[in-house]
C-alpha positions as CSV (number, residue, x, y, z in Angstrom):
1,M,49.7,81.1,12.1
2,S,48.4,78.0,10.4
3,G,49.4,77.3,6.9
4,T,45.9,77.1,5.6
5,S,45.2,79.0,2.5
6,E,41.5,79.7,3.2
7,G,39.3,80.7,6.1
8,T,39.9,83.3,8.8
9,G,42.4,83.6,11.5
10,P,41.8,83.8,15.2
11,A,40.7,87.4,15.1
12,G,38.5,86.9,12.1
13,V,41.0,88.5,9.7
14,A,40.7,87.0,6.3
15,T,43.7,84.8,5.4
16,D,42.8,84.0,1.9
17,P,45.6,85.5,-0.3
18,R,43.1,86.7,-2.8
19,K,41.4,88.6,-0.1
20,T,44.4,90.1,1.6
21,G,46.7,90.5,-1.4
22,L,49.4,88.8,0.7
23,S,50.7,85.3,-0.1
24,I,51.4,82.6,2.4
25,T,55.1,82.8,1.4
26,E,55.2,86.5,2.3
27,R,53.7,85.8,5.7
28,N,56.1,83.0,6.5
29,R,59.1,84.8,5.2
30,F,58.6,88.0,7.2
31,G,56.8,86.3,10.1
32,R,53.7,88.4,9.9
33,T,51.5,88.2,13.0
34,T,47.8,88.4,12.9
35,A,48.0,91.8,14.4
36,E,50.3,93.0,11.6
37,L,48.1,91.6,8.9
38,R,45.3,93.4,10.5
39,D,47.3,96.7,10.4
40,Y,48.2,96.3,6.8
41,R,44.5,95.5,5.9
42,A,43.4,98.6,7.9
43,A,46.0,100.8,6.2
44,F,45.0,99.5,2.8
45,N,41.3,100.3,3.5
46,V,41.8,103.8,5.0
47,A,44.4,105.0,2.5
48,H,43.6,108.2,0.7
49,L,45.2,106.7,-2.4
50,A,42.8,104.6,-4.5
51,M,44.0,101.1,-4.7
52,A,43.0,97.5,-5.7
53,V,44.6,94.2,-5.7
54,V,44.2,92.5,-9.1
55,D,44.9,88.9,-9.9
56,H,46.8,87.7,-13.0
57,E,43.6,87.5,-15.0
58,G,42.9,91.1,-14.4
59,L,40.0,90.7,-12.0
60,V,39.8,92.8,-8.8
61,V,40.6,90.7,-5.7
62,T,39.9,93.5,-3.3
63,A,39.6,97.3,-3.5
64,N,39.8,100.0,-0.8
65,A,37.3,102.7,0.1
66,A,39.2,105.4,-1.7
67,L,38.8,103.6,-5.1
68,A,35.1,102.8,-4.4
69,A,34.5,106.5,-3.6
70,L,36.3,107.6,-6.8
71,L,34.1,105.3,-8.8
72,G,30.9,106.0,-6.9
73,T,30.3,102.6,-5.5
74,E,31.1,100.2,-2.6
75,P,34.3,98.2,-2.3
76,E,32.4,94.9,-2.4
77,T,30.8,95.7,-5.7
78,L,34.2,96.0,-7.3
79,R,35.4,92.4,-6.5
80,E,35.6,90.1,-9.5
81,Q,35.3,93.1,-12.0
82,F,37.9,93.6,-14.6
83,A,40.2,96.4,-13.4
84,A,40.9,97.5,-17.1
85,D,37.2,98.3,-17.5
86,L,37.1,100.4,-14.3
87,V,39.9,102.8,-15.4
88,D,39.7,102.5,-19.2
89,L,43.0,100.6,-19.8
90,A,41.7,98.9,-22.9
91,S,40.9,102.1,-24.9
92,D,44.2,102.1,-26.8
93,R,46.4,99.2,-28.0
94,R,49.7,100.4,-26.5
95,T,48.3,100.9,-23.0
96,W,46.5,97.6,-23.1
97,H,49.5,95.7,-24.2
98,A,51.7,97.3,-21.4
99,Y,49.1,96.5,-18.8
100,R,48.9,92.9,-19.9
101,E,52.6,92.5,-19.8
102,V,52.6,93.5,-16.1
103,L,49.8,91.0,-15.3
104,R,51.8,88.2,-17.0
105,G,55.0,89.1,-14.9
106,R,56.9,90.2,-18.0
107,R,57.2,93.9,-17.1
108,S,58.0,95.3,-13.7
109,R,55.8,98.4,-13.7
110,F,53.4,100.4,-15.9
111,R,52.0,103.9,-15.5
112,C,49.7,106.0,-17.7
113,A,47.3,108.9,-17.4
114,R,43.6,108.5,-17.8
115,R,40.6,110.8,-17.9
116,L,37.8,109.5,-15.6
117,K,34.3,110.6,-14.8
118,H,33.7,111.3,-11.1
119,P,30.3,110.3,-9.7
120,D,29.6,114.0,-9.0
121,G,29.7,114.8,-12.7
122,R,33.1,116.4,-12.9
123,T,35.9,115.1,-15.0
124,L,39.2,114.3,-13.5
125,W,42.6,113.2,-14.6
126,A,44.1,110.2,-12.9
127,E,47.6,108.6,-12.9
128,V,47.2,104.9,-13.0
129,T,50.1,102.7,-11.7
130,V,50.3,99.0,-12.0
131,A,53.0,97.1,-10.2
132,P,53.5,93.4,-9.1
133,V,53.0,92.4,-5.5
134,P,56.3,90.7,-4.4
135,D,56.2,86.9,-4.2
136,S,52.6,86.9,-5.6
137,R,50.8,86.5,-8.9
138,N,48.8,89.6,-8.0
139,V,49.4,93.1,-8.9
140,L,48.6,96.4,-7.1
141,L,46.7,99.0,-9.0
142,S,46.8,102.5,-7.7
143,I,45.1,105.7,-8.9
144,A,46.2,109.2,-8.0
145,D,44.1,112.3,-8.8
146,I,46.4,114.5,-10.8
147,S,43.8,117.0,-12.0
148,D,45.4,119.9,-10.2
149,R,48.7,119.0,-11.6
150,R,47.3,118.8,-15.1
151,E,45.5,122.1,-14.8
152,L,48.7,123.7,-13.6
153,H,50.6,122.1,-16.5
154,A,47.9,123.3,-18.9
155,R,48.1,126.9,-17.6
156,L,51.9,126.8,-17.8
157,R,51.7,125.5,-21.3
158,H,49.2,128.1,-22.3
159,L,51.5,130.8,-21.1
160,Q,54.4,129.1,-22.9
161,M,52.5,128.8,-26.2
162,H,50.8,132.1,-26.3
163,D,51.9,135.6,-27.0
164,P,51.3,137.9,-23.9
165,V,50.6,141.0,-26.0
166,T,48.0,139.7,-28.4
167,R,47.0,136.4,-26.6
168,L,47.4,134.7,-29.9
169,P,49.2,131.4,-30.3
170,N,53.0,132.1,-30.6
171,R,55.6,130.8,-33.0
172,T,56.2,127.5,-31.0
173,L,52.4,126.6,-31.0
174,F,52.1,127.6,-34.6
175,F,54.8,125.3,-35.7
176,E,53.6,122.5,-33.5
177,R,50.1,122.8,-35.1
178,L,51.6,123.1,-38.6
179,S,53.6,120.0,-38.2
180,T,50.7,118.1,-36.8
181,A,48.5,119.3,-39.7
182,L,51.0,118.2,-42.3
183,E,51.4,114.7,-40.7
184,S,47.7,114.0,-40.4
185,S,45.9,115.7,-43.2
186,A,47.0,113.4,-45.9
187,Y,45.7,110.4,-44.0
188,D,42.5,111.7,-42.4
189,H,39.3,110.5,-44.1
190,G,37.4,113.3,-45.6
191,S,40.5,115.6,-45.7
192,T,41.1,117.8,-48.7
193,G,44.8,116.9,-48.5
194,R,45.7,120.6,-48.9
195,I,47.0,123.3,-46.6
196,G,47.1,127.1,-46.9
197,L,49.0,129.9,-45.3
198,C,48.7,133.7,-45.2
199,Y,52.0,135.2,-43.9
200,L,51.7,138.9,-43.2
201,D,53.8,141.7,-42.0
202,L,52.6,145.2,-41.0
203,D,53.9,148.0,-43.2
204,G,55.6,150.8,-41.3
205,F,55.0,149.4,-37.8
206,K,58.4,150.4,-36.6
207,A,57.5,154.1,-37.2
208,V,54.6,153.7,-34.8
209,N,56.8,152.3,-32.0
210,D,59.5,155.0,-32.6
211,T,57.1,157.9,-32.7
212,L,54.2,156.9,-30.3
213,G,56.0,154.4,-28.1
214,H,55.9,150.7,-27.5
215,R,52.9,150.8,-25.2
216,L,50.7,152.1,-28.1
217,G,52.5,149.8,-30.5
218,D,51.4,146.8,-28.3
219,R,47.9,148.0,-28.3
220,L,47.9,148.3,-32.1
221,L,49.2,144.7,-32.3
222,A,46.4,143.5,-30.0
223,A,43.9,145.3,-32.2
224,V,45.3,143.8,-35.4
225,A,45.2,140.4,-33.8
226,S,41.5,140.8,-33.0
227,R,40.7,141.8,-36.6
228,L,42.7,138.9,-38.0
229,T,40.8,136.5,-35.8
230,E,37.5,137.9,-36.8
231,C,38.4,137.6,-40.5
232,A,39.4,134.0,-40.1
233,D,36.4,133.1,-38.1
234,S,34.0,134.9,-40.4
235,Y,35.1,132.6,-43.3
236,G,34.0,129.6,-41.3
237,Y,37.1,127.6,-41.9
238,T,36.2,125.4,-38.9
239,C,33.5,123.9,-41.1
240,S,35.9,122.6,-43.8
241,G,38.8,122.1,-41.6
242,G,40.5,124.3,-39.1
243,H,42.4,127.5,-38.8
244,L,45.0,129.1,-36.5
245,V,45.8,132.8,-36.3
246,A,49.3,133.3,-34.7
247,R,51.8,136.0,-34.0
248,L,55.2,134.8,-35.1
249,G,57.0,137.7,-33.6
250,G,57.5,141.5,-34.0
251,D,54.8,142.6,-36.4
252,E,54.6,139.3,-38.2
253,F,51.4,137.2,-38.2
254,A,50.2,134.0,-39.8
255,I,46.9,132.5,-40.6
256,L,47.1,128.7,-41.1
257,V,44.2,127.1,-43.0
258,E,44.0,123.3,-42.6
259,D,42.1,121.4,-45.3
260,S,42.1,124.4,-47.7
261,T,40.0,124.0,-50.8
262,S,41.8,126.2,-53.3
263,T,44.1,129.2,-53.9
264,E,40.9,131.2,-54.4
265,Q,39.9,130.5,-50.9
266,L,43.2,131.8,-49.6
267,A,43.2,134.8,-51.9
268,D,39.7,135.8,-50.6
269,L,41.0,135.5,-47.0
270,A,44.0,137.7,-47.9
271,K,41.7,140.3,-49.5
272,S,39.4,140.4,-46.5
273,V,42.5,140.8,-44.2
274,L,43.8,143.7,-46.2
275,A,40.3,145.4,-46.2
276,A,39.9,144.9,-42.5
277,L,43.4,146.4,-41.6
278,Q,42.8,149.4,-43.9
279,Q,40.1,150.5,-41.5
280,P,41.6,153.1,-39.0
281,F,42.3,152.1,-35.4
282,D,41.2,154.4,-32.6
283,L,43.6,153.7,-29.7
284,A,44.0,155.9,-26.6
285,G,42.9,159.0,-28.5
286,Q,45.1,158.3,-31.4
287,R,43.7,157.4,-34.9
288,L,46.1,155.1,-36.6
289,S,46.1,153.7,-40.1
290,V,48.3,150.7,-41.1
291,S,48.6,148.4,-44.1
292,A,50.0,145.0,-44.5
293,S,51.9,142.9,-47.0
294,I,50.8,139.3,-47.3
295,G,52.4,136.3,-48.8
296,V,49.9,133.5,-49.7
297,V,50.8,129.9,-50.2
298,E,48.4,127.1,-51.0
299,R,49.5,123.5,-51.9
300,T,48.9,119.9,-51.4
301,V,50.1,118.3,-48.1
302,S,51.8,115.5,-49.9
303,G,55.4,116.4,-50.5
304,T,55.2,119.5,-48.3
305,N,57.1,120.0,-45.0
306,A,57.0,122.9,-42.6
307,T,60.4,124.3,-43.5
308,G,59.5,124.4,-47.2
309,L,56.1,125.9,-46.7
310,M,57.5,128.7,-44.5
311,Q,60.3,129.4,-46.9
312,A,57.8,129.8,-49.7
313,A,55.6,132.0,-47.5
314,D,58.6,134.2,-46.5
315,T,59.7,134.5,-50.1
316,T,56.2,135.5,-51.2
317,L,55.9,138.1,-48.4
318,Y,59.2,139.6,-49.6
319,W,57.7,139.8,-53.1
320,A,54.7,141.6,-51.8
321,K,56.9,144.2,-50.1
322,A,59.2,144.6,-53.1
323,D,56.1,145.1,-55.4
324,G,55.0,148.1,-53.4
325,K,53.5,146.8,-50.0
326,A,49.9,147.0,-49.0
327,R,49.1,144.0,-51.2
328,W,48.9,140.3,-51.2
329,T,51.0,138.1,-53.5
330,L,50.5,134.5,-54.4
331,F,53.4,132.1,-54.5
332,D,54.7,131.7,-58.0
333,P,56.8,128.6,-58.7
334,E,58.3,130.0,-61.8
335,R,59.3,133.3,-60.0
336,N,60.7,131.3,-57.2
337,A,62.7,129.1,-59.5
338,H,64.2,132.2,-61.0
339,R,65.1,133.4,-57.5
340,M,66.6,130.0,-56.7
341,T,68.6,130.1,-59.9
342,R,69.8,133.7,-59.0
343,Q,70.8,132.4,-55.5
344,A,72.7,129.5,-57.1
345,L,74.5,131.8,-59.5
346,S,75.4,134.2,-56.6
347,S,76.9,131.4,-54.6
348,T,79.1,130.1,-57.4
349,L,80.1,133.4,-59.1
350,R,83.3,134.1,-57.2
351,P,84.7,130.6,-57.6
352,A,83.7,130.6,-61.3
353,V,86.3,133.3,-62.0
354,E,89.0,131.3,-60.5
355,R,87.9,128.2,-62.3
356,G,88.1,130.1,-65.7
357,E,84.4,129.7,-66.6
358,F,84.2,133.1,-68.1
359,T,85.0,134.1,-71.7
360,L,84.9,137.2,-73.8
361,E,83.2,137.9,-77.1
362,Y,83.6,141.1,-79.1
363,Q,81.1,143.1,-81.0
364,P,82.4,145.6,-83.7
365,L,82.1,149.3,-83.5
366,V,81.9,150.5,-87.1
367,G,82.5,153.9,-88.7
368,M,79.2,155.0,-90.1
369,A,80.8,156.9,-93.0
370,D,83.0,154.2,-94.4
371,G,81.8,150.9,-92.7
372,V,85.3,150.2,-91.3
373,T,85.7,148.5,-87.9
374,R,87.3,151.0,-85.6
375,G,87.0,149.1,-82.3
376,V,85.2,146.4,-80.4
377,E,83.2,146.2,-77.2
378,A,84.2,143.3,-74.9
379,L,81.1,141.3,-73.7
380,V,81.6,138.7,-71.0
381,R,79.8,135.3,-71.1
382,W,79.6,132.7,-68.3
383,N,79.9,129.1,-69.4
384,H,78.0,127.7,-66.4
385,P,78.4,124.0,-66.0
386,Q,74.7,123.7,-65.0
387,F,72.9,126.5,-66.8
388,G,75.0,126.6,-70.0
389,T,76.2,129.9,-71.6
390,L,74.8,132.9,-69.7
391,A,74.6,136.5,-71.1
392,P,75.8,139.4,-68.9
393,N,72.2,140.4,-68.0
394,R,71.9,137.0,-66.1
395,F,74.8,137.7,-63.7
396,I,76.2,141.2,-63.8
397,G,73.5,142.6,-61.5
398,I,74.2,139.7,-59.0
399,A,78.0,140.5,-59.2
400,E,77.3,144.2,-58.5
401,E,75.2,143.2,-55.4
402,D,77.7,140.8,-53.8
403,G,80.8,142.8,-54.8
404,S,82.3,140.0,-57.0
405,I,82.1,142.5,-59.8
406,V,85.4,143.9,-58.7
407,Q,87.2,140.6,-59.2
408,L,85.2,139.8,-62.4
409,G,85.7,143.3,-63.8
410,R,89.5,143.1,-63.2
411,W,89.6,139.8,-65.1
412,V,87.5,141.3,-68.1
413,L,89.7,144.3,-68.3
414,R,93.0,142.3,-68.3
415,T,91.7,139.8,-70.8
416,A,90.3,142.5,-73.2
417,C,93.5,144.4,-73.1
418,L,95.6,141.4,-73.7
419,Q,93.5,140.5,-76.7
420,A,93.5,144.0,-78.2
421,R,97.3,144.0,-77.8
422,Q,97.6,140.6,-79.5
423,W,95.5,141.8,-82.5
424,Q,97.9,144.8,-82.8
425,K,100.9,142.4,-82.7
426,D,99.3,140.1,-85.3
427,H,98.5,143.0,-87.7
428,P,101.2,145.6,-87.3
429,D,100.5,147.3,-90.5
430,A,96.7,147.9,-89.9
431,P,95.3,150.7,-87.8
432,P,94.9,149.2,-84.2
433,L,91.4,148.5,-82.8
434,F,90.4,150.1,-79.6
435,V,88.6,147.9,-77.0
436,S,85.6,149.1,-75.0
437,V,85.1,147.5,-71.6
438,N,82.1,148.1,-69.3
439,V,82.8,149.3,-65.8
440,A,80.3,149.2,-62.9
441,V,80.1,152.0,-60.3
442,R,81.0,149.6,-57.5
443,Q,84.3,148.9,-59.3
444,V,85.1,152.6,-58.8
445,W,84.0,152.6,-55.1
446,D,85.3,149.2,-54.0
447,S,88.6,149.1,-55.7
448,D,91.4,151.4,-57.0
449,L,90.3,151.4,-60.6
450,V,92.9,153.9,-61.6
451,A,95.7,151.7,-60.2
452,D,94.2,148.6,-61.8
453,V,93.9,150.2,-65.2
454,A,97.5,151.6,-65.0
455,G,98.8,148.3,-64.0
456,I,97.0,146.3,-66.7
457,L,98.0,148.7,-69.4
458,A,101.7,148.4,-68.3
459,E,101.4,144.7,-68.1
460,T,99.8,144.2,-71.5
461,G,101.6,147.0,-73.3
462,L,98.3,148.4,-74.7
463,A,98.4,152.1,-75.3
464,P,95.9,154.1,-73.1
465,H,94.0,155.7,-76.0
466,L,93.1,152.2,-77.3
467,L,91.2,151.5,-74.1
468,Q,87.6,152.8,-73.7
469,L,85.7,152.4,-70.4
470,E,81.9,152.5,-70.6
471,L,79.8,153.6,-67.6
472,T,76.1,153.9,-67.6
473,E,74.6,157.3,-67.7
474,S,73.0,157.0,-64.2
475,A,76.4,156.1,-62.8
476,V,78.3,159.0,-64.4
477,M,75.8,161.8,-64.1
478,G,75.9,163.4,-60.7
479,S,79.4,161.8,-60.0
480,A,81.3,163.6,-57.2
481,G,84.1,162.8,-55.0
482,R,86.0,159.6,-55.5
483,P,84.1,158.6,-58.8
484,L,84.8,161.9,-60.5
485,Q,88.4,161.9,-59.3
486,A,88.8,158.5,-60.7
487,L,87.3,159.4,-64.1
488,Q,89.5,162.5,-64.3
489,A,92.6,160.5,-63.5
490,L,91.8,157.9,-66.1
491,S,91.1,160.6,-68.7
492,D,94.4,162.3,-67.9
493,M,96.1,158.9,-68.4
494,G,94.7,158.9,-72.1
495,V,91.9,156.4,-71.5
496,Q,88.7,157.1,-73.3
497,I,85.5,157.4,-71.2
498,A,82.1,156.6,-72.8
499,I,78.6,157.1,-71.4
500,D,76.6,153.9,-72.1
501,D,72.8,153.8,-72.8
502,F,72.7,157.6,-73.0
503,G,69.2,159.0,-73.1
504,T,67.6,156.7,-70.5
505,G,68.6,158.6,-67.4
506,Y,69.3,162.3,-66.6
507,S,70.2,163.2,-70.2
508,N,71.8,166.3,-68.8
509,L,73.9,167.4,-71.6
510,A,75.1,170.6,-69.9
511,Y,76.7,168.5,-67.2
512,L,78.8,166.7,-69.8
513,S,81.0,169.7,-70.1
514,R,82.2,169.3,-66.5
515,L,82.9,165.5,-67.0
516,P,86.0,163.9,-68.6
517,V,83.8,162.1,-71.2
518,S,84.7,161.6,-74.8
519,V,82.0,159.3,-76.2
520,L,78.2,159.1,-76.0
521,K,76.5,155.8,-76.8
522,L,72.9,156.4,-77.7
523,D,70.5,154.0,-76.1
524,G,69.0,151.5,-78.5
525,S,65.4,152.7,-77.8
526,F,66.2,155.8,-80.0
527,V,67.5,153.7,-82.8
528,R,64.6,151.3,-82.7
529,G,62.4,154.3,-83.3
530,F,63.9,154.5,-86.8
531,Q,62.7,151.0,-87.8
532,D,59.6,152.1,-89.7
533,E,61.4,153.3,-92.8
534,A,58.2,153.8,-94.7
535,H,56.7,156.1,-92.2
536,P,59.5,157.7,-90.1
537,N,58.6,159.6,-87.0
538,P,60.1,163.2,-87.4
539,A,60.2,163.6,-83.7
540,D,62.6,160.7,-83.1
541,E,64.9,162.0,-85.8
542,T,64.7,165.6,-84.4
543,I,65.6,164.4,-80.9
544,V,68.5,162.3,-82.0
545,E,69.9,164.9,-84.3
546,A,69.8,167.5,-81.5
547,M,71.7,165.2,-79.2
548,V,74.3,164.4,-81.8
549,Q,74.8,168.1,-82.7
550,L,75.1,169.2,-79.1
551,A,77.5,166.3,-78.4
552,H,79.7,167.3,-81.3
553,R,79.7,170.9,-80.1
554,L,81.1,169.6,-76.7
555,G,83.8,167.7,-78.6
556,L,82.2,164.3,-78.1
557,T,81.8,161.5,-80.6
558,V,78.5,159.6,-80.8
559,T,77.9,155.8,-81.1
560,A,74.5,154.5,-82.0
561,E,73.6,151.1,-80.4
562,C,71.3,148.4,-81.7
563,V,71.6,149.2,-85.4
564,E,69.8,146.3,-87.2
565,T,68.8,147.6,-90.6
566,A,70.4,149.5,-93.5
567,G,67.7,152.1,-93.4
568,Q,68.5,152.8,-89.7
569,A,72.1,153.1,-90.6
570,S,71.4,155.5,-93.4
571,R,69.3,157.9,-91.3
572,L,71.9,157.8,-88.4
573,R,74.7,158.5,-90.9
574,R,72.6,161.5,-92.3
575,I,72.1,162.8,-88.8
576,G,75.9,162.7,-88.1
577,C,76.5,159.6,-85.8
578,D,80.1,158.7,-85.9
579,T,80.0,154.9,-85.2
580,G,77.4,152.2,-85.1
581,Q,77.1,148.9,-83.2
582,G,74.5,146.2,-83.8
583,W,73.4,143.1,-85.7
584,L,73.5,144.9,-89.0
585,Y,77.3,144.8,-88.7
586,S,77.8,141.7,-86.5
587,R,76.8,139.9,-83.4
588,A,79.3,139.5,-80.6
589,V,81.8,136.9,-81.9
590,A,84.9,135.0,-80.8
591,P,88.3,137.0,-81.0
592,E,89.4,134.8,-84.0
593,Q,86.5,136.3,-86.1
594,I,87.4,139.9,-85.1
595,A,90.8,139.3,-86.6
596,E,89.2,139.0,-89.9
597,L,87.7,142.5,-89.7
598,I,90.9,144.4,-88.9
599,G,91.3,147.0,-91.6
600,V,88.1,146.0,-93.4
601,G,84.3,146.3,-93.0
602,A,82.1,144.4,-90.6
603,L,81.0,140.8,-90.8
604,S,77.6,140.1,-92.4
605,V,75.0,138.8,-90.1
């Protein structure tokens, strides 16, 4: 071959490198013959893969028939056109930059997917590849039709992202959409910058599955999904933003509202969902009625993440169920803060006992007839490093739930008995004070309370009759088995047993004759009924007097709680109450102040 760079060869084959896409260097190096060049050219033209040779400026040097057919034109018309315009490579900055880097020889290969319009009107997806031609400043652009592959991928993705029973988006797609909404809403022009979520759970769905079978249960889920979709669509959320109804698993569904406008909007949606689900379902000859509990959360996108939003929704759904089901509940930050505080207390309660964060205060129990302090009730306080001093009502319920009440109760019992014995040692000539300690039912079930009490009394040297254990009325009444055996063993040991808050539960006085109880503590609600001294309620006094008389007939003593005024004390004394406890006599105080009361009256408030 001649070394000319232009013209045609002997057989009329174009030898211009811009026309063949092959450089002189390539031909010389590989010793291409005219026949071989003709074969390459023919292969290029008849290839089913759409291709074009593009120079370093991005202009088409030559294109094959497949590319021309794809674009609905002739190969000759594509020459000198910008390749980027033919396949839309300049539509986004990232793609355009990568393409230019290949043209300049700074990148070896580039591939992207593009949506193209076919001359017959259909849309197709194409994979565009741009790669340098060796030993040339040109690049080869090839286009493969991947529409079938994309369609298959789309079908597989739809199956992967949708629930087969309800055909709703599943949990995966829901969280994908939620994350996208949270990332984009705050920056989109015209967006409200807010997002809303209705998170719902069907009440009693398990019973449908268990009694009527999973097939009918699935049909019910599909019917519920249809009604939820209708509710969301009827509110026209697509006008203000967008919505997504999804099944998150089991009988849990969610309605995501993008660009929500207010909590009222979400509340209206929740109400409509409840109303729609309350209508009976006719399925396979069965008429079913269901209800739902719905947690509603609506907030600004700024500062919100998917995890936090779902935690709030889950918490609110739990509130709706705890409040009675078949209702919707709106997220309440204050209520949630209380829950978080409760959780924080629960997680630190056990270590707090070991760290010595608890202390005891003592409230006097005073003889109604003479005003002399006969005993004290030990009341535990938690000196929390974050929340300050906490009263028992802030943490005792938590301790009972997680079982730490056993450890805490044992500490309270030992500390109170040690203190009572110390008072006795410090005042040997005065009548000793008894100490009353509250005991939770779980302490009876989850520990050997009898052994604990016996061991602590032996360790501290406190006489058994100077220890009084208080249990609530609901805990004592109906006791059988182990609790009753434990109470009997403690009573046989000489320990006094008192029923706390008497009158708020069963109030079964006849049952008291079969229990080893020695003291009744009247609930403060009875005593508070005596506050109006100018116009006393005869019924209150009659009820309390009857309980006191019957208790005395059963050999029990009676303590009145929450005594706050002298008038209350006078009426209770006249009725026959044995001892009183309340702010009239003293608040709960440190053990040093109790020492001042031994053998004398109560402290003044």
